[in-house]
C-alpha positions in Angstrom: -111.1 71.6 -30.9 -109.7 67.9 -32.5 -108.0 70.2 -34.5 -105.8 71.7 -32.0 -105.6 68.7 -29.8 -103.7 67.4 -32.8 -101.6 70.6 -33.3 -100.6 70.1 -30.0 -100.2 66.1 -29.7 -97.7 66.5 -33.2 -95.8 69.5 -31.9 -95.4 67.6 -28.0 -93.9 64.7 -30.1 -91.4 67.2 -31.6 -90.6 68.6 -29.0 -90.1 65.4 -26.8 -87.6 64.2 -29.4 -85.9 67.3 -30.7 -82.8 66.6 -28.7 -82.2 63.1 -29.1 -83.9 62.4 -32.5 -82.1 61.0 -35.6 -84.4 59.7 -38.2 -88.0 61.2 -39.0 -90.9 59.5 -40.5 -93.0 61.8 -42.4 -96.5 60.5 -43.1 -96.0 59.2 -47.2 -93.0 56.6 -45.2 -90.2 58.7 -46.7 -87.6 57.9 -43.2 -85.2 61.3 -43.4 -81.8 60.2 -41.5 -80.1 62.7 -40.4 -79.6 65.2 -36.6 -82.8 67.5 -35.7 -81.2 71.3 -35.1 -84.5 73.6 -34.6 -88.0 72.7 -34.1 -90.8 74.3 -33.0 -94.8 73.6 -33.6 -94.8 74.3 -36.7 -91.8 73.1 -38.6 -88.7 70.8 -37.8 -85.3 71.3 -39.5 -82.4 68.6 -39.2 -78.9 68.6 -40.9 -78.3 65.5 -43.5 -74.8 65.7 -43.9 -73.5 68.9 -45.2 -77.7 69.7 -46.2 -80.1 71.0 -43.7 -84.3 70.6 -44.9 -86.9 71.7 -43.1 -90.6 69.2 -42.9 -93.6 70.7 -41.7 -94.3 69.3 -38.0 -97.7 68.0 -39.4 -95.8 66.1 -42.6 -94.2 64.3 -39.4 -95.4 61.1 -38.4 -92.9 59.7 -35.9 -89.0 60.8 -34.9 -86.7 57.8 -33.8 -83.5 58.2 -32.1 -80.2 56.3 -33.6 -76.7 56.1 -35.5 -77.7 57.1 -38.9 -76.6 60.7 -39.2 -77.1 61.1 -43.2 -73.8 61.3 -43.9 -72.3 59.1 -46.9 -69.1 57.7 -46.1 -67.6 56.7 -49.7 -64.7 54.5 -47.7 -67.9 52.4 -45.9 -69.5 52.2 -49.1 -67.0 51.0 -51.0 -66.4 48.4 -48.5 -70.4 47.6 -48.4 -69.9 47.5 -52.0 -66.4 44.8 -52.0 -68.3 42.7 -49.3 -71.5 42.0 -51.3 -69.8 41.5 -54.3 -67.6 38.6 -52.6 -71.0 37.9 -51.0 -72.4 37.0 -54.5 -69.9 35.1 -55.6 -69.9 32.5 -53.1 -73.7 32.5 -53.7 -73.1 32.3 -57.9 -69.7 30.1 -58.4 -68.8 33.6 -60.3 -67.4 36.8 -60.5 -68.7 40.0 -62.0 -67.0 39.7 -65.0 -68.3 36.0 -65.7 -72.0 36.8 -64.6 -71.8 39.6 -67.2 -70.5 37.6 -69.5 -73.3 34.6 -69.6 -76.2 37.1 -68.9 -75.1 38.7 -72.5 -75.1 35.0 -74.0 -79.2 34.0 -72.3 -79.2 37.8 -74.2 -78.3 36.2 -77.6 -80.9 32.9 -76.8 -83.8 35.2 -77.5 -83.3 35.2 -81.2 -85.6 33.9 -83.2 -82.2 32.7 -85.2 -82.1 29.1 -84.2 -78.1 29.6 -85.3 -78.0 32.2 -83.2 -79.6 30.7 -80.4 -77.6 27.7 -80.6 -74.5 29.3 -80.8 -74.9 31.3 -77.4 -76.4 28.0 -75.8 -73.1 26.2 -76.9 -71.1 28.6 -75.3 -72.9 29.0 -72.3 -72.1 24.9 -71.6 -68.9 25.0 -72.7 -68.8 27.6 -69.9 -69.4 25.1 -67.6 -67.5 22.3 -68.5 -64.2 24.4 -68.9 -64.0 27.3 -67.4 -66.9 27.6 -64.2 -69.9 25.3 -63.0 -72.6 26.7 -63.7 -75.1 24.9 -61.1 -74.9 27.5 -58.6 -75.5 30.5 -60.8 -78.1 29.2 -62.9 -80.8 28.3 -60.3 -79.1 31.7 -58.2 -79.6 34.2 -61.2 -83.3 33.2 -62.4 -85.3 34.5 -59.4 -84.0 37.4 -60.6 -83.2 37.1 -64.4 -85.7 39.6 -66.3 -88.6 36.7 -67.6 -88.0 36.9 -71.5 -84.7 35.5 -70.0 -85.9 32.6 -68.5 -86.6 30.0 -71.3 -82.5 30.4 -72.5 -81.3 29.6 -68.8 -84.3 26.9 -68.1 -83.1 25.2 -71.4 -79.5 25.3 -70.6 -79.8 23.7 -67.4 -82.4 21.5 -68.1 -79.0 20.5 -70.9 -76.3 20.5 -67.5 -78.5 18.1 -64.5 -82.3 17.1 -65.8 -83.9 16.5 -62.2 -82.5 19.9 -61.1 -83.8 21.7 -64.2 -86.7 20.7 -64.4 -87.3 21.1 -60.0 -86.3 24.9 -60.9 -89.2 25.1 -63.9 -92.0 24.7 -61.6 -91.1 27.7 -60.3 -91.5 29.0 -63.4 -94.2 27.9 -65.1 -96.3 31.0 -64.1 -93.8 33.2 -66.1 -95.2 36.7 -67.2 -92.9 35.9 -70.2 -95.1 32.9 -72.5 -91.8 31.7 -73.9 -90.3 31.6 -70.7 -93.8 29.7 -69.4 -93.6 26.9 -72.4 -90.3 26.4 -71.5 -90.8 25.9 -68.4 -93.7 23.5 -68.7 -91.3 21.5 -71.5 -88.4 21.0 -69.1 -90.7 20.8 -66.2 -92.8 17.4 -68.5 -89.5 15.7 -68.2 -88.6 16.1 -64.5 -90.6 13.1 -62.1 -92.7 15.4 -60.3 -95.8 12.9 -60.4 -98.7 15.9 -60.5 -97.2 17.0 -64.4 -100.2 16.0 -66.6 -101.8 18.5 -64.2 -99.4 20.8 -64.5 -99.0 20.4 -68.8 -102.8 20.5 -68.3 -103.1 23.6 -67.1 -100.5 24.6 -70.2 -103.0 23.6 -72.6 -105.7 26.8 -71.6 -102.8 28.8 -71.5 -104.2 32.2 -73.6 -100.8 32.1 -75.9 -100.5 29.3 -78.3 -96.7 28.7 -78.2 -97.2 27.8 -74.1 -100.1 25.3 -75.2 -97.8 23.6 -78.4 -95.3 22.7 -75.5 -97.9 22.0 -73.0 -99.6 19.8 -75.8 -96.2 18.1 -76.5 -95.0 17.6 -73.5 -98.1 15.6 -72.6 -97.5 13.2 -75.6 -94.0 12.6 -74.3 -95.8 12.1 -70.9 -98.8 9.9 -72.1 -100.7 11.0 -70.5 -104.4 9.4 -70.9 -106.1 11.6 -68.5 -105.4 14.6 -70.7 -106.8 13.0 -73.9 -110.0 16.1 -73.8 -107.7 18.5 -73.5 -105.7 17.4 -76.3 -108.7 16.9 -79.0 -109.9 20.5 -78.0 -107.1 21.8 -78.9 -107.0 19.4 -82.3 -109.9 21.0 -83.1 -108.6 24.5 -82.3 -107.9 25.9 -85.7 -104.0 26.9 -85.3 -102.8 24.8 -87.4 -99.4 24.6 -85.4 -101.4 23.2 -82.0 -103.6 20.9 -83.8 -100.7 18.9 -85.6 -98.7 18.5 -82.0 -102.4 17.6 -80.6 -102.9 15.0 -83.2 -99.4 14.1 -82.8 -99.8 13.5 -78.8 -102.9 12.0 -79.2 -101.3 9.0 -81.5 -98.1 8.9 -78.7 -101.0 8.6 -76.1 -103.2 6.2 -77.9 -100.8 4.0 -80.0 -103.2 4.4 -82.9 -104.2 7.1 -85.2 -107.1 9.1 -86.7 -107.5 11.9 -88.7 -110.6 14.0 -88.1 -111.3 15.4 -84.2 -114.3 13.5 -84.4 -112.5 10.2 -84.9 -110.7 10.7 -81.6 -113.8 12.0 -79.6 -115.5 8.8 -81.0 -112.5 7.1 -79.6 -112.4 8.5 -76.4 -115.8 8.3 -75.3 -115.2 4.6 -75.9 -112.3 4.3 -73.8 -113.1 6.9 -71.2 -114.1 4.6 -68.2 -110.6 3.1 -68.6 -109.3 6.6 -67.3 -108.7 8.0 -63.9 -109.7 11.5 -63.8 -109.7 12.8 -66.9 -108.5 16.4 -67.9 -111.5 18.7 -69.1 -110.8 22.1 -70.6 -113.4 24.2 -68.0 -112.0 22.8 -64.4 -108.4 24.0 -66.0 -107.2 27.3 -64.0 -105.1 28.6 -66.4 -101.2 29.5 -65.6 -101.6 33.4 -65.8 -105.0 34.8 -66.1 -106.3 35.9 -69.6 -105.4 38.7 -70.6 -102.5 39.6 -69.4 -99.6 40.9 -71.4 -96.3 40.6 -71.4 -93.6 42.8 -73.2 -89.9 43.1 -72.4 -90.2 46.8 -72.7 -92.2 47.5 -70.1 
């Protein structure tokens, strides 16, 4: 009985909208635009431009009346594309060819070869100075750039404007790509945000060593005494690069030098009472969850 009632309800829905409906909403969520040509209790046939398709009435969730006929108008599509390109040029300050050129250079900045990286970066900076300013393009583009391109974009933006670069970096500290997080912390650390030490402290518990190294280096520049426990932990991490950077950061913060992690711990125990709200590893929320691995090929 329930099935009969449901079938009658669906059929009534279809029949009731047969004369005027232009859009069928399937139960899968797919919307089909056109004009209903035929229907009964079992099927609905709709014309979509020059084609016709038939759907089971039981697959239909809703029928709407509107002006969507399903006909493709190439002239309207071309005009819409022109409007979109003009809108992008207005928002970014660059035409399509210039945007492609800058993005190509950002791809080059993924290189581990420092000469290739530096050459691409300098080419972008010269473009900014001599061809068109990138102050509008970079923050807009970073909303849609692939995560592996964020590092280069932030590096360039910080070279153009330290303040705006740091503000943009705040939005990318959780970038899926480790190089993006590392650069975001580096650029953000050079800014003026009052919560820099706490954000950088989160970088010290990142799953990726390069992110931790960037965070440690920035904490040293910031002379954040509250980060001492995190840096002492890093000094005993076993990763040679992180150990060196963590020890250098501790030396910069305290203006003294010790050779071992134990000596730094003794120094901290003797001085921690003078430090407000020290940052400790167990209280730090990672920027990304452990186990999250980003691949540029995904």
